[in-house]
Structures are given as C-alpha cells and as structure tokens.
N, CA, C and O atoms as a printed pandas DataFrame, in Angstrom:
     atom_number atom_name residue_name chain_id  residue_number  x_coord  y_coord  z_coord
0              1         N          GLU        A               1   -5.666  -49.009  -15.025
1              2        CA          GLU        A               1   -6.735  -48.138  -14.572
2              3         C          GLU        A               1   -6.329  -47.361  -13.325
3              4         O          GLU        A               1   -6.473  -46.140  -13.268
4              5         N          ASN        A               2   -5.826  -48.074  -12.339
5              6        CA          ASN        A               2   -5.485  -47.413  -11.071
6              7         C          ASN        A               2   -4.447  -46.314  -11.267
7              8         O          ASN        A               2   -4.559  -45.241  -10.675
8              9         N          PHE        A               3   -3.433  -46.578  -12.097
9             10        CA          PHE        A               3   -2.392  -45.589  -12.344
10            11         C          PHE        A               3   -2.992  -44.317  -12.955
11            12         O          PHE        A               3   -2.714  -43.212  -12.489
12            13         N          LEU        A               4   -3.806  -44.474  -13.988
13            14        CA          LEU        A               4   -4.383  -43.304  -14.655
14            15         C          LEU        A               4   -5.323  -42.525  -13.743
15            16         O          LEU        A               4   -5.316  -41.294  -13.745
16            17         N          ILE        A               5   -6.114  -43.225  -12.981
17            18        CA          ILE        A               5   -7.035  -42.542  -12.070
18            19         C          ILE        A               5   -6.265  -41.804  -10.988
19            20         O          ILE        A               5   -6.610  -40.673  -10.646
20            21         N          ALA        A               6   -5.225  -42.429  -10.443
21            22        CA          ALA        A               6   -4.408  -41.765   -9.418
22            23         C          ALA        A               6   -3.724  -40.528   -9.983
23            24         O          ALA        A               6   -3.695  -39.487   -9.327
24            25         N          GLU        A               7   -3.176  -40.625  -11.182
25            26        CA          GLU        A               7   -2.513  -39.478  -11.798
26            27         C          GLU        A               7   -3.518  -38.377  -12.137
27            28         O          GLU        A               7   -3.209  -37.191  -12.016
28            29         N          PHE        A               8   -4.711  -38.768  -12.557
29            30        CA          PHE        A               8   -5.744  -37.776  -12.854
30            31         C          PHE        A               8   -6.159  -37.039  -11.581
31            32         O          PHE        A               8   -6.363  -35.826  -11.604
32            33         N          LYS        A               9   -6.284  -37.772  -10.471
33            34        CA          LYS        A               9   -6.610  -37.131   -9.189
34            35         C          LYS        A               9   -5.535  -36.124   -8.789
35            36         O          LYS        A               9   -5.844  -35.047   -8.280
36            37         N          LYS        A              10   -4.275  -36.477   -9.020
37            38        CA          LYS        A              10   -3.181  -35.542   -8.728
38            39         C          LYS        A              10   -3.293  -34.298   -9.582
39            40         O          LYS        A              10   -3.105  -33.186   -9.090
40            41         N          LYS        A              11   -3.596  -34.472  -10.850
41            42        CA          LYS        A              11   -3.741  -33.338  -11.766
42            43         C          LYS        A              11   -4.867  -32.412  -11.303
43            44         O          LYS        A              11   -4.708  -31.192  -11.275
44            45         N          VAL        A              12   -5.994  -33.002  -10.943
45            46        CA          VAL        A              12   -7.143  -32.213  -10.483
46            47         C          VAL        A              12   -6.774  -31.435   -9.223
47            48         O          VAL        A              12   -7.114  -30.258   -9.103
48            49         N          ALA        A              13   -6.086  -32.078   -8.288
49            50        CA          ALA        A              13   -5.687  -31.418   -7.044
50            51         C          ALA        A              13   -4.666  -30.313   -7.317
51            52         O          ALA        A              13   -4.760  -29.227   -6.745
52            53         N          TYR        A              14   -3.696  -30.581   -8.185
53            54        CA          TYR        A              14   -2.641  -29.608   -8.483
54            55         C          TYR        A              14   -3.189  -28.386   -9.205
55            56         O          TYR        A              14   -2.791  -27.259   -8.910
56            57         N          GLU        A              15   -4.087  -28.600  -10.135
57            58        CA          GLU        A              15   -4.633  -27.494  -10.926
58            59         C          GLU        A              15   -5.835  -26.838  -10.251
59            60         O          GLU        A              15   -6.401  -25.884  -10.783
60            61         N          SER        A              16   -6.219  -27.338   -9.100
61            62        CA          SER        A              16   -7.374  -26.820   -8.357
62            63         C          SER        A              16   -8.624  -26.745   -9.228
63            64         O          SER        A              16   -9.378  -25.772   -9.193
64            65         N          VAL        A              17   -8.816  -27.801  -10.008
65            66        CA          VAL        A              17   -9.991  -27.891  -10.861
66            67         C          VAL        A              17  -11.051  -28.647  -10.089
67            68         O          VAL        A              17  -10.758  -29.655   -9.447
68            69         N          GLY        A              18  -12.278  -28.166  -10.148
69            70        CA          GLY        A              18  -13.352  -28.821   -9.418
70            71         C          GLY        A              18  -13.754  -30.128  -10.055
71            72         O          GLY        A              18  -13.144  -30.580  -11.024
72            73         N          GLY        A              19  -14.767  -30.717   -9.511
73            74        CA          GLY        A              19  -15.300  -31.947  -10.066
74            75         C          GLY        A              19  -15.081  -33.123   -9.142
75            76         O          GLY        A              19  -14.017  -33.287   -8.546
76            77         N          GLN        A              20  -16.108  -33.930   -9.040
77            78        CA          GLN        A              20  -16.010  -35.146   -8.242
78            79         C          GLN        A              20  -15.642  -36.298   -9.156
79            80         O          GLN        A              20  -16.120  -36.384  -10.287
80            81         N          ILE        A              21  -14.796  -37.175   -8.665
81            82        CA          ILE        A              21  -14.347  -38.323   -9.427
82            83         C          ILE        A              21  -15.064  -39.556   -8.887
83            84         O          ILE        A              21  -15.040  -39.836   -7.688
84            85         N          LYS        A              22  -15.703  -40.288   -9.804
85            86        CA          LYS        A              22  -16.503  -41.445   -9.412
86            87         C          LYS        A              22  -16.316  -42.572  -10.413
87            88         O          LYS        A              22  -15.629  -42.415  -11.422
88            89         N          PHE        A              23  -16.929  -43.701  -10.126
89            90        CA          PHE        A              23  -17.050  -44.784  -11.089
90            91         C          PHE        A              23  -18.472  -45.302  -10.993
91            92         O          PHE        A              23  -19.214  -44.928  -10.084
92            93         N          TRP        A              24  -18.853  -46.158  -11.922
93            94        CA          TRP        A              24  -20.223  -46.672  -11.939
94            95         C          TRP        A              24  -20.200  -48.149  -12.273
95            96         O          TRP        A              24  -19.455  -48.583  -13.151
96            97         N          ARG        A              25  -21.020  -48.925  -11.568
97            98        CA          ARG        A              25  -21.159  -50.355  -11.857
98            99         C          ARG        A              25  -22.620  -50.738  -11.665
99           100         O          ARG        A              25  -23.252  -50.360  -10.679
100          101         N          SER        A              26  -23.141  -51.488  -12.615
101          102        CA          SER        A              26  -24.527  -51.943  -12.524
102          103         C          SER        A              26  -24.595  -53.275  -11.776
103          104         O          SER        A              26  -23.569  -53.886  -11.475
104          105         N          LYS        A              27  -25.798  -53.704  -11.489
105          106        CA          LYS        A              27  -25.982  -54.999  -10.826
106          107         C          LYS        A              27  -25.541  -56.149  -11.718
107          108         O          LYS        A              27  -25.202  -57.226  -11.229
108          109         N          SER        A              28  -25.545  -55.920  -13.029
109          110        CA          SER        A              28  -25.114  -56.963  -13.967
110          111         C          SER        A              28  -23.627  -56.847  -14.306
111          112         O          SER        A              28  -23.157  -57.462  -15.264
112          113         N          ASP        A              29  -22.890  -56.061  -13.522
113          114        CA          ASP        A              29  -21.435  -55.885  -13.641
114          115         C          ASP        A              29  -20.968  -55.087  -14.853
115          116         O          ASP        A              29  -19.786  -55.148  -15.195
116          117         N          SER        A              30  -21.842  -54.346  -15.511
117          118        CA          SER        A              30  -21.377  -53.369  -16.494
118          119         C          SER        A              30  -20.743  -52.241  -15.702
119          120         O          SER        A              30  -21.181  -51.933  -14.593
120          121         N          GLU        A              31  -19.711  -51.622  -16.266
121          122        CA          GLU        A              31  -19.057  -50.564  -15.490
122          123         C          GLU        A              31  -18.535  -49.456  -16.381
123          124         O          GLU        A              31  -18.287  -49.642  -17.572
124          125         N          ILE        A              32  -18.379  -48.298  -15.763
125          126        CA          ILE        A              32  -17.699  -47.151  -16.349
126          127         C          ILE        A              32  -16.521  -46.886  -15.427
127          128         O          ILE        A              32  -16.698  -46.706  -14.223
128          129         N          ASP        A              33  -15.310  -46.863  -15.993
129          130        CA          ASP        A              33  -14.101  -46.794  -15.173
130          131         C          ASP        A              33  -13.928  -45.462  -14.453
131          132         O          ASP        A              33  -13.477  -45.427  -13.308
132          133         N          LEU        A              34  -14.280  -44.375  -15.114
133          134        CA          LEU        A              34  -14.042  -43.052  -14.526
134          135         C          LEU        A              34  -15.146  -42.099  -14.953
135          136         O          LEU        A              34  -15.468  -41.982  -16.135
136          137         N          ILE        A              35  -15.715  -41.423  -13.971
137          138        CA          ILE        A              35  -16.733  -40.403  -14.225
138          139         C          ILE        A              35  -16.283  -39.139  -13.512
139          140         O          ILE        A              35  -15.924  -39.175  -12.335
140          141         N          VAL        A              36  -16.304  -38.022  -14.229
141          142        CA          VAL        A              36  -15.984  -36.733  -13.635
142          143         C          VAL        A              36  -17.269  -35.916  -13.658
143          144         O          VAL        A              36  -17.824  -35.636  -14.720
144          145         N          GLU        A              37  -17.731  -35.538  -12.470
145          146        CA          GLU        A              37  -18.972  -34.801  -12.329
146          147         C          GLU        A              37  -18.655  -33.348  -11.992
147          148         O          GLU        A              37  -18.103  -33.053  -10.931
148          149         N          ASN        A              38  -19.002  -32.461  -12.887
149          150        CA          ASN        A              38  -18.853  -31.019  -12.676
150          151         C          ASN        A              38  -20.233  -30.405  -12.699
151          152         O          ASN        A              38  -20.754  -30.069  -13.763
152          153         N          GLY        A              39  -20.826  -30.258  -11.530
153          154        CA          GLY        A              39  -22.190  -29.749  -11.466
154          155         C          GLY        A              39  -23.120  -30.715  -12.178
155          156         O          GLY        A              39  -23.130  -31.907  -11.873
156          157         N          PRO        A              40  -23.904  -30.211  -13.128
157          158        CA          PRO        A              40  -24.843  -31.088  -13.832
158          159         C          PRO        A              40  -24.199  -31.899  -14.965
159          160         O          PRO        A              40  -24.854  -32.750  -15.566
160          161         N          THR        A              41  -22.940  -31.639  -15.252
161          162        CA          THR        A              41  -22.267  -32.283  -16.383
162          163         C          THR        A              41  -21.480  -33.517  -15.944
163          164         O          THR        A              41  -20.742  -33.482  -14.960
164          165         N          LEU        A              42  -21.651  -34.598  -16.688
165          166        CA          LEU        A              42  -20.899  -35.825  -16.444
166          167         C          LEU        A              42  -20.021  -36.119  -17.651
167          168         O          LEU        A              42  -20.481  -36.063  -18.791
168          169         N          ASP        A              43  -18.758  -36.430  -17.396
169          170        CA          ASP        A              43  -17.840  -36.891  -18.423
170          171         C          ASP        A              43  -17.465  -38.316  -18.057
171          172         O          ASP        A              43  -17.036  -38.577  -16.933
172          173         N          SER        A              44  -17.623  -39.240  -18.994
173          174        CA          SER        A              44  -17.362  -40.645  -18.691
174          175         C          SER        A              44  -16.212  -41.160  -19.542
175          176         O          SER        A              44  -16.068  -40.800  -20.710
176          177         N          TYR        A              45  -15.400  -42.008  -18.931
177          178        CA          TYR        A              45  -14.201  -42.531  -19.581
178          179         C          TYR        A              45  -14.060  -44.019  -19.315
179          180         O          TYR        A              45  -14.266  -44.486  -18.195
180          181         N          GLU        A              46  -13.711  -44.747  -20.346
181          182        CA          GLU        A              46  -13.323  -46.141  -20.232
182          183         C          GLU        A              46  -11.815  -46.187  -20.406
183          184         O          GLU        A              46  -11.278  -45.497  -21.272
184          185         N          ILE        A              47  -11.128  -46.975  -19.612
185          186        CA          ILE        A              47   -9.674  -47.071  -19.664
186          187         C          ILE        A              47   -9.312  -48.466  -20.163
187          188         O          ILE        A              47   -9.684  -49.470  -19.556
188          189         N          LYS        A              48   -8.589  -48.515  -21.264
189          190        CA          LYS        A              48   -8.173  -49.777  -21.873
190          191         C          LYS        A              48   -6.704  -49.706  -22.236
191          192         O          LYS        A              48   -6.216  -48.655  -22.650
192          193         N          TYR        A              49   -5.995  -50.812  -22.087
193          194        CA          TYR        A              49   -4.588  -50.857  -22.481
194          195         C          TYR        A              49   -4.472  -50.932  -23.997
195          196         O          TYR        A              49   -3.656  -50.234  -24.598
196          197         N          ASN        A              50   -5.272  -51.761  -24.600
197          198        CA          ASN        A              50   -5.216  -51.978  -26.038
198          199         C          ASN        A              50   -6.086  -50.953  -26.768
199          200         O          ASN        A              50   -7.300  -50.910  -26.572
200          201         N          SER        A              51   -5.467  -50.141  -27.596
201          202        CA          SER        A              51   -6.211  -49.100  -28.310
202          203         C          SER        A              51   -7.118  -49.669  -29.392
203          204         O          SER        A              51   -8.014  -48.971  -29.868
204          205         N          ARG        A              52   -6.908  -50.909  -29.787
205          206        CA          ARG        A              52   -7.719  -51.524  -30.845
206          207         C          ARG        A              52   -8.961  -52.236  -30.297
207          208         O          ARG        A              52   -9.829  -52.663  -31.058
208          209         N          LYS        A              53   -9.031  -52.355  -28.994
209          210        CA          LYS        A              53  -10.167  -53.051  -28.392
210          211         C          LYS        A              53  -11.435  -52.216  -28.544
211          212         O          LYS        A              53  -11.454  -51.024  -28.238
212          213         N          LYS        A              54  -12.475  -52.861  -29.016
213          214        CA          LYS        A              54  -13.753  -52.172  -29.201
214          215         C          LYS        A              54  -14.409  -51.934  -27.842
215          216         O          LYS        A              54  -14.508  -52.844  -27.019
216          217         N          VAL        A              55  -14.848  -50.718  -27.624
217          218        CA          VAL        A              55  -15.442  -50.350  -26.333
218          219         C          VAL        A              55  -16.878  -49.913  -26.562
219          220         O          VAL        A              55  -17.169  -49.119  -27.457
220          221         N          LYS        A              56  -17.763  -50.441  -25.742
221          222        CA          LYS        A              56  -19.166  -50.048  -25.790
222          223         C          LYS        A              56  -19.563  -49.565  -24.399
223          224         O          LYS        A              56  -19.478  -50.315  -23.427
224          225         N          PHE        A              57  -19.991  -48.327  -24.312
225          226        CA          PHE        A              57  -20.446  -47.797  -23.031
226          227         C          PHE        A              57  -21.782  -48.437  -22.681
227          228         O          PHE        A              57  -22.634  -48.632  -23.549
228          229         N          ALA        A              58  -21.956  -48.757  -21.423
229          230        CA          ALA        A              58  -23.171  -49.437  -20.968
230          231         C          ALA        A              58  -24.407  -48.619  -21.353
231          232         O          ALA        A              58  -24.547  -47.475  -20.922
232          233         N          PRO        A              59  -25.293  -49.189  -22.152
233          234        CA          PRO        A              59  -26.489  -48.448  -22.576
234          235         C          PRO        A              59  -27.332  -47.965  -21.401
235          236         O          PRO        A              59  -27.923  -46.887  -21.471
236          237         N          SER        A              60  -27.397  -48.741  -20.329
237          238        CA          SER        A              60  -28.193  -48.323  -19.174
238          239         C          SER        A              60  -27.611  -47.063  -18.536
239          240         O          SER        A              60  -28.359  -46.206  -18.065
240          241         N          PHE        A              61  -26.283  -46.944  -18.516
241          242        CA          PHE        A              61  -25.645  -45.742  -17.980
242          243         C          PHE        A              61  -25.913  -44.543  -18.879
243          244         O          PHE        A              61  -26.289  -43.470  -18.408
244          245         N          VAL        A              62  -25.717  -44.738  -20.174
245          246        CA          VAL        A              62  -25.887  -43.642  -21.137
246          247         C          VAL        A              62  -27.320  -43.132  -21.139
247          248         O          VAL        A              62  -27.546  -41.922  -21.163
248          249         N          GLU        A              63  -28.287  -44.037  -21.113
249          250        CA          GLU        A              63  -29.695  -43.637  -21.103
250          251         C          GLU        A              63  -30.064  -42.873  -19.840
251          252         O          GLU        A              63  -30.772  -41.868  -19.889
252          253         N          ARG        A              64  -29.579  -43.362  -18.722
253          254        CA          ARG        A              64  -29.974  -42.759  -17.443
254          255         C          ARG        A              64  -29.278  -41.427  -17.165
255          256         O          ARG        A              64  -29.918  -40.483  -16.703
256          257         N          TYR        A              65  -27.972  -41.341  -17.442
257          258        CA          TYR        A              65  -27.201  -40.168  -17.031
258          259         C          TYR        A              65  -26.836  -39.227  -18.173
259          260         O          TYR        A              65  -26.458  -38.083  -17.917
260          261         N          GLN        A              66  -26.936  -39.669  -19.419
261          262        CA          GLN        A              66  -26.652  -38.849  -20.593
262          263         C          GLN        A              66  -25.360  -38.036  -20.444
263          264         O          GLN        A              66  -25.405  -36.808  -20.380
264          265         N          PRO        A              67  -24.214  -38.718  -20.390
265          266        CA          PRO        A              67  -22.947  -38.010  -20.197
266          267         C          PRO        A              67  -22.609  -37.090  -21.370
267          268         O          PRO        A              67  -22.902  -37.403  -22.524
268          269         N          ALA        A              68  -21.999  -35.968  -21.062
269          270        CA          ALA        A              68  -21.572  -35.015  -22.097
270          271         C          ALA        A              68  -20.407  -35.572  -22.895
271          272         O          ALA        A              68  -20.276  -35.303  -24.089
272          273         N          THR        A              69  -19.563  -36.349  -22.230
273          274        CA          THR        A              69  -18.387  -36.934  -22.870
274          275         C          THR        A              69  -18.385  -38.439  -22.657
275          276         O          THR        A              69  -18.622  -38.926  -21.552
276          277         N          LYS        A              70  -18.113  -39.164  -23.730
277          278        CA          LYS        A              70  -17.871  -40.607  -23.653
278          279         C          LYS        A              70  -16.571  -40.827  -24.409
279          280         O          LYS        A              70  -16.544  -40.767  -25.639
280          281         N          ALA        A              71  -15.496  -41.081  -23.676
281          282        CA          ALA        A              71  -14.184  -41.207  -24.309
282          283         C          ALA        A              71  -13.458  -42.448  -23.798
283          284         O          ALA        A              71  -13.699  -42.931  -22.692
284          285         N          VAL        A              72  -12.565  -42.938  -24.643
285          286        CA          VAL        A              72  -11.748  -44.086  -24.282
286          287         C          VAL        A              72  -10.313  -43.602  -24.108
287          288         O          VAL        A              72   -9.763  -42.925  -24.976
288          289         N          ILE        A              73   -9.726  -43.956  -22.986
289          290        CA          ILE        A              73   -8.331  -43.623  -22.706
290          291         C          ILE        A              73   -7.532  -44.910  -22.866
291          292         O          ILE        A              73   -7.884  -45.940  -22.290
292          293         N          HIS        A              74   -6.460  -44.852  -23.646
293          294        CA          HIS        A              74   -5.631  -46.040  -23.869
294          295         C          HIS        A              74   -4.167  -45.629  -23.911
295          296         O          HIS        A              74   -3.841  -44.453  -23.750
296          297         N          ARG        A              75   -3.296  -46.590  -24.125
297          298        CA          ARG        A              75   -1.856  -46.340  -24.011
298          299         C          ARG        A              75   -1.334  -45.351  -25.046
299          300         O          ARG        A              75   -0.247  -44.802  -24.867
300          301         N          GLU        A              76   -2.071  -45.111  -26.116
301          302        CA          GLU        A              76   -1.615  -44.186  -27.132
302          303         C          GLU        A              76   -2.096  -42.745  -26.928
303          304         O          GLU        A              76   -1.564  -41.824  -27.548
304          305         N          ASN        A              77   -3.085  -42.547  -26.076
305          306        CA          ASN        A              77   -3.597  -41.184  -25.885
306          307         C          ASN        A              77   -3.661  -40.722  -24.431
307          308         O          ASN        A              77   -4.201  -39.651  -24.153
308          309         N          PHE        A              78   -3.119  -41.509  -23.498
309          310        CA          PHE        A              78   -3.297  -41.144  -22.086
310          311         C          PHE        A              78   -2.546  -39.871  -21.686
311          312         O          PHE        A              78   -2.949  -39.202  -20.735
312          313         N          PHE        A              79   -1.457  -39.520  -22.394
313          314        CA          PHE        A              79   -0.762  -38.274  -22.058
314          315         C          PHE        A              79   -1.661  -37.062  -22.290
315          316         O          PHE        A              79   -1.587  -36.087  -21.542
316          317         N          GLN        A              80   -2.500  -37.113  -23.305
317          318        CA          GLN        A              80   -3.436  -36.016  -23.581
318          319         C          GLN        A              80   -4.449  -35.867  -22.454
319          320         O          GLN        A              80   -4.888  -34.760  -22.142
320          321         N          PHE        A              81   -4.811  -36.980  -21.853
321          322        CA          PHE        A              81   -5.773  -36.972  -20.753
322          323         C          PHE        A              81   -5.178  -36.392  -19.490
323          324         O          PHE        A              81   -5.855  -35.690  -18.739
324          325         N          LEU        A              82   -3.899  -36.690  -19.255
325          326        CA          LEU        A              82   -3.229  -36.207  -18.051
326          327         C          LEU        A              82   -2.643  -34.841  -18.298
327          328         O          LEU        A              82   -2.034  -34.259  -17.401
C-alpha cells in the first residue's frame, strides 16, 4: 500500500494534476486505502497484493460518499494505475 500511494503522489505532483489524496477508516475499522478527491468527485481504491482476493467496499462509506470510482489495485494492474 505505502509503495503505491507514494508513487501515486509522485505522479500527481509530476503531472501537476489536482486532487487531494486521503484515506478513510470507520470506528469499526473498515477502511478505504486511497481516496482521490477532485472537487465534488471522489474516486476510491482498495490496494491488495493478491488479485484473486475478494474485495468489498465498506457499505457505510459507499452510502455516505457515493464515490464515482470504486476500483481495486493489485499486483497485476498497478502499472495502469501509475
């Protein structure tokens, strides 16, 4: 997670693309690894090493913030993300 987030921050800085980078965690420890906020739009990403692992975005996050993107980044597709 840390590697991908650090590299994504570098990409954003290098390309001078806007957007705030955040994460989200509930009181019950549900979490979203990476959130990119561009004005009113939220893109949410879960980062997993294993591409076969089933990922479920926290329903409380999805209901409250209604992200435009819900994507999983894993070892087979992370180059596309960066």
